C-alpha positions as CSV (number, residue, x, y, z in Angstrom):
1,M,5.8,31.9,15.7
2,K,3.5,29.1,16.7
3,K,0.7,30.7,14.6
4,A,2.9,30.5,11.5
5,F,3.7,26.8,12.2
6,L,-0.1,26.1,12.6
7,E,-0.9,27.9,9.4
8,L,1.7,25.9,7.6
9,H,0.1,22.6,8.8
10,I,-3.4,23.8,7.7
11,A,-1.9,24.6,4.2
12,V,-0.4,21.1,4.1
13,F,-3.7,19.4,5.0
14,L,-5.4,21.4,2.2
15,A,-2.7,20.4,-0.2
16,G,-3.3,16.7,0.8
17,I,-6.8,17.0,-0.6
18,T,-5.6,18.1,-4.0
19,G,-4.6,14.5,-5.0
20,L,-8.1,13.3,-4.5
21,L,-9.5,16.1,-6.5
22,G,-7.0,15.4,-9.3
23,R,-8.4,11.9,-9.6
24,L,-12.0,13.2,-9.5
25,I,-11.5,15.7,-12.3
26,T,-11.5,13.9,-15.7
27,L,-9.5,16.6,-17.6
28,N,-5.9,15.6,-18.4
29,E,-3.2,17.0,-16.1
30,G,-2.3,20.0,-18.3
31,L,-5.8,21.3,-18.8
32,L,-6.6,20.7,-15.1
33,V,-3.7,22.9,-14.0
34,L,-4.4,25.5,-16.6
35,Y,-8.0,25.9,-15.3
36,R,-6.9,25.7,-11.7
37,M,-4.3,28.5,-12.0
38,G,-6.5,30.7,-14.2
39,M,-9.5,30.5,-11.8
40,A,-7.3,31.2,-8.8
41,A,-5.5,34.1,-10.5
42,A,-8.9,35.7,-11.5
43,V,-10.2,35.5,-7.9
44,L,-7.0,36.9,-6.5
45,W,-6.9,39.8,-8.9
46,I,-10.5,40.7,-7.9
47,F,-9.8,40.4,-4.2
48,D,-6.6,42.5,-4.4
49,R,-8.4,45.2,-6.4
50,I,-11.2,45.4,-3.9
51,A,-8.7,45.5,-1.0
52,G,-6.7,48.3,-2.7
53,R,-3.4,46.4,-2.7
54,K,-0.7,47.4,-5.0
55,L,-1.3,45.3,-8.2
56,F,2.1,45.6,-9.8
57,P,5.5,45.6,-8.0
58,R,8.7,46.8,-9.7
59,R,9.4,45.3,-13.1
60,K,12.3,43.0,-11.9
61,E,10.2,41.6,-9.0
62,F,7.1,41.3,-11.2
63,W,9.0,39.0,-13.6
64,Q,10.5,37.0,-10.7
65,M,7.1,36.3,-9.3
66,M,5.7,35.4,-12.8
67,G,8.7,33.1,-13.3
68,A,8.2,31.4,-9.9
69,G,4.6,30.8,-11.0
70,S,5.8,29.0,-14.1
71,L,7.7,26.6,-11.9
72,I,4.8,25.8,-9.7
73,G,2.6,25.4,-12.8
74,L,4.9,22.8,-14.3
75,H,5.3,21.2,-10.8
76,W,1.5,20.7,-10.7
77,V,1.4,19.2,-14.3
78,F,3.9,16.6,-13.3
79,F,2.2,16.0,-10.0
80,Y,-1.2,15.3,-11.5
81,G,0.5,13.3,-14.3
82,S,2.0,11.1,-11.5
83,I,-1.5,10.6,-10.0
84,K,-3.1,9.8,-13.3
85,Y,-0.4,7.4,-14.4
86,A,-0.2,5.7,-11.0
87,N,-2.6,6.6,-8.2
88,V,-3.1,9.2,-5.5
89,S,-1.0,7.4,-3.0
90,I,2.0,7.1,-5.3
91,G,1.8,10.6,-6.5
92,L,1.7,12.0,-3.0
93,V,4.5,9.9,-1.5
94,C,6.9,10.9,-4.4
95,F,6.3,14.5,-3.4
96,S,8.3,13.8,-0.3
97,A,11.5,14.0,-2.3
98,V,11.4,17.7,-1.8
99,S,13.3,17.4,1.4
100,F,16.2,15.6,-0.4
101,F,16.4,18.2,-3.1
102,T,16.1,21.1,-0.6
103,A,19.0,19.8,1.5
104,F,21.3,20.4,-1.5
105,L,19.5,23.1,-3.6
106,D,18.8,25.6,-0.7
107,P,22.6,25.9,0.2
108,L,23.5,26.0,-3.5
109,L,21.1,28.7,-4.5
110,T,21.1,30.8,-1.3
111,G,24.7,30.4,0.0
112,R,23.7,29.1,3.4
113,R,25.7,26.4,5.1
114,M,24.7,22.8,4.3
115,V,23.3,21.0,7.3
116,R,24.4,17.4,7.7
117,M,21.1,16.3,9.4
118,E,19.1,17.7,6.6
119,V,21.1,15.7,4.1
120,L,20.6,12.5,6.1
121,L,16.9,13.1,6.4
122,G,16.7,13.8,2.7
123,L,18.5,10.6,1.9
124,A,16.2,8.7,4.2
125,V,13.2,10.0,2.2
126,M,14.8,9.0,-1.1
127,F,15.5,5.5,0.4
128,G,11.8,5.2,1.2
129,I,10.8,6.2,-2.3
130,Y,13.4,3.7,-3.7
131,L,11.7,0.9,-1.8
132,I,8.4,1.8,-3.4
133,F,10.0,2.2,-6.9
134,H,11.8,-1.1,-6.6
135,F,8.9,-3.2,-5.5
136,E,6.0,-1.4,-7.2
137,A,7.5,-1.4,-10.7
138,R,4.0,-1.2,-12.3
139,Y,3.9,2.4,-11.1
140,A,7.4,3.4,-12.5
141,K,6.2,6.1,-14.9
142,G,4.0,7.7,-12.2
143,I,7.0,7.6,-9.7
144,I,9.4,9.2,-12.2
145,L,6.8,12.0,-12.9
146,G,6.3,12.5,-9.1
147,V,10.1,12.9,-8.4
148,I,10.4,15.4,-11.3
149,S,7.4,17.2,-9.7
150,S,9.1,17.4,-6.3
151,F,12.3,18.8,-7.9
152,L,10.4,21.6,-9.5
153,C,8.6,22.3,-6.3
154,T,11.9,22.5,-4.4
155,V,13.3,25.1,-6.8
156,F,10.1,27.1,-6.5
157,V,10.1,27.2,-2.7
158,V,13.8,28.1,-2.4
159,L,13.5,30.9,-5.0
160,S,10.2,32.2,-3.5
161,K,11.8,32.7,0.0
162,G,13.7,35.8,-1.2
163,I,10.6,37.2,-2.9
164,L,8.4,36.8,0.1
165,M,10.8,38.7,2.4
166,K,9.9,41.8,0.4
167,H,6.2,41.4,-0.5
168,D,3.0,40.3,1.1
169,A,2.0,36.7,0.5
170,Y,-1.2,37.6,-1.4
171,T,0.5,39.8,-4.0
172,V,3.1,37.0,-4.6
173,T,0.4,34.3,-4.8
174,R,-1.6,36.4,-7.3
175,L,1.3,37.0,-9.6
176,E,2.6,33.4,-9.3
177,M,-0.8,32.0,-10.3
178,T,-0.9,34.5,-13.2
179,G,2.6,33.5,-14.4
180,G,1.8,29.8,-14.2
181,F,-1.5,30.3,-16.1
182,F,0.1,32.2,-19.0
183,T,3.0,29.8,-19.2
184,L,0.7,26.8,-19.5
185,L,-1.5,28.7,-22.0
186,I,1.5,29.3,-24.3
187,L,2.6,25.7,-23.9
188,M,-0.8,24.1,-24.2
189,P,-1.0,23.7,-28.1
190,A,2.3,21.7,-28.0
191,Y,1.2,19.8,-24.9
192,L,-2.1,18.8,-26.4
193,Y,-0.3,17.7,-29.6
194,I,1.9,15.4,-27.5
195,S,-0.8,14.3,-25.1
196,P,-4.2,14.7,-26.9
197,S,-7.3,15.2,-24.8
198,S,-10.8,14.0,-25.7
199,T,-12.3,17.1,-24.1
200,L,-11.1,20.7,-23.6
201,I,-14.0,22.1,-21.6
202,P,-14.7,20.9,-18.1
203,S,-18.1,19.2,-17.4
204,S,-20.4,20.5,-14.7
205,S,-18.9,18.1,-12.2
206,D,-15.3,18.9,-13.2
207,F,-16.2,22.6,-12.9
208,F,-17.4,22.2,-9.4
209,W,-14.3,20.3,-8.3
210,L,-12.1,22.8,-10.1
211,C,-13.8,25.6,-8.0
212,V,-13.0,23.7,-4.8
213,L,-9.4,23.1,-6.0
214,S,-8.9,26.7,-7.1
215,L,-10.4,28.5,-4.1
216,L,-9.8,26.3,-1.1
217,C,-6.7,24.3,-2.1
218,T,-5.0,27.0,-4.1
219,V,-6.1,30.6,-3.1
220,V,-6.4,29.8,0.7
221,A,-3.7,27.1,1.0
222,F,-1.2,28.9,-1.2
223,S,-1.6,32.2,0.5
224,I,-1.2,31.0,4.1
225,S,1.7,28.8,3.0
226,N,3.5,31.7,1.4
227,R,2.8,33.8,4.6
228,A,4.4,31.0,6.7
229,L,7.4,30.9,4.4
230,Q,8.1,34.5,5.3
231,K,9.1,33.3,8.7
232,I,10.1,29.6,8.2
233,S,13.2,28.2,6.4
234,P,12.7,26.4,3.1
235,F,13.9,23.1,4.5
236,T,11.4,23.2,7.4
237,V,8.6,24.1,5.0
238,N,9.4,21.3,2.7
239,I,10.0,18.7,5.4
240,T,6.6,19.7,6.9
241,Y,5.0,19.3,3.4
242,N,6.0,15.7,3.6
243,L,2.9,15.3,5.8
244,E,0.9,16.1,2.6
245,P,1.2,12.5,1.4
246,V,0.2,11.2,4.9
247,Y,-3.0,13.2,4.9
248,G,-3.8,12.5,1.3
249,I,-3.0,8.8,1.4
250,L,-5.2,8.3,4.4
251,L,-8.0,10.0,2.6
252,A,-7.3,8.0,-0.6
253,F,-7.5,4.8,1.5
254,I,-10.9,5.9,2.9
255,V,-12.4,7.2,-0.3
256,Y,-10.8,5.0,-3.0
257,R,-9.6,2.0,-1.0
258,E,-6.1,2.2,-2.6
259,D,-4.7,0.3,0.3
260,K,-6.0,-2.9,-1.4
261,Y,-3.6,-2.3,-4.4
262,L,-0.4,-1.4,-2.6
263,G,2.1,-3.9,-1.3
264,P,4.2,-4.0,2.0
265,S,7.1,-2.1,0.4
266,F,4.8,0.9,0.0
267,F,3.9,1.0,3.7
268,I,7.6,0.5,4.7
269,G,8.6,3.4,2.5
270,L,5.8,5.6,3.8
271,S,6.8,4.8,7.4
272,I,10.4,5.9,6.7
273,I,9.2,9.1,5.1
274,A,6.8,9.9,8.0
275,G,9.6,9.2,10.4
276,T,11.7,12.0,8.8
277,V,8.9,14.5,9.3
278,L,8.7,13.6,13.0
279,I,12.4,13.9,13.5
280,Q,12.7,17.3,11.8
281,S,9.6,18.6,13.6
282,W,11.2,17.5,16.9
283,R,14.5,19.1,15.9
284,V,13.2,22.6,15.1
285,W,10.9,22.7,18.2
286,R,13.8,21.5,20.5
287,M,16.1,24.2,19.2
288,G,13.3,26.7,19.9
289,R,14.0,28.6,16.6
290,P,12.0,26.8,13.9
291,F,11.6,29.9,11.8
292,R,15.2,30.8,11.4
293,R,17.9,29.5,9.1
């Protein structure tokens, strides 16, 4: 039980690094995610082939995993768009809206009872984001993209819970990365028409950072996160993922000195969001059953 919780926090820390890598990579957000998912999928297909795992589940479950991958691919496009239109800190803090959406979507999609405290914590997160949106108007477009990103991620996590109860995390991750890659590949001509890019091929520097992003922050982080989700409720997973902006923002402050460009409202909003993470972590540990619904 504690091992799964530790693995989840490792995955969250690795996820926090992705924002910095998104800023380092010069490709636009669509191409960035296309390469990320394609490289991750290729590595996972090779690993699973060598390990002798079953490559194809039943048809219905195969398409469920591919569809879930489409959601996470679109989530990443909006997430990196948020970073590129605003900055790493704004993109990461908007990701915290997953707890708000999960409090409502998880009961709606799975039929479980709505929990009043989850709703209150989700509303507190949205209030923190509102403070940032209201007083940091120059980042409005990035904030909107970030909130859309968090909604897509919420739907993905809730729907993936049922899939992960039947299949190992590595198979699910492989097919989700594959589904996301092919979805973006189909959409890319229209995407590039709407949002043209000066380059389609990554430079040597971009390729290096894409390898780090694909292997460490995708294959490793996504696999252990999915493994943890097999034992942890979607709300607890998503509220824990609110630590992603905390880790990522601290790194952005150190590496890019983004703290110089953010006002007091940002830090007040961030403090509220961090508080919800602490409260939910305390709740699930106090109850002694953090991995049950």
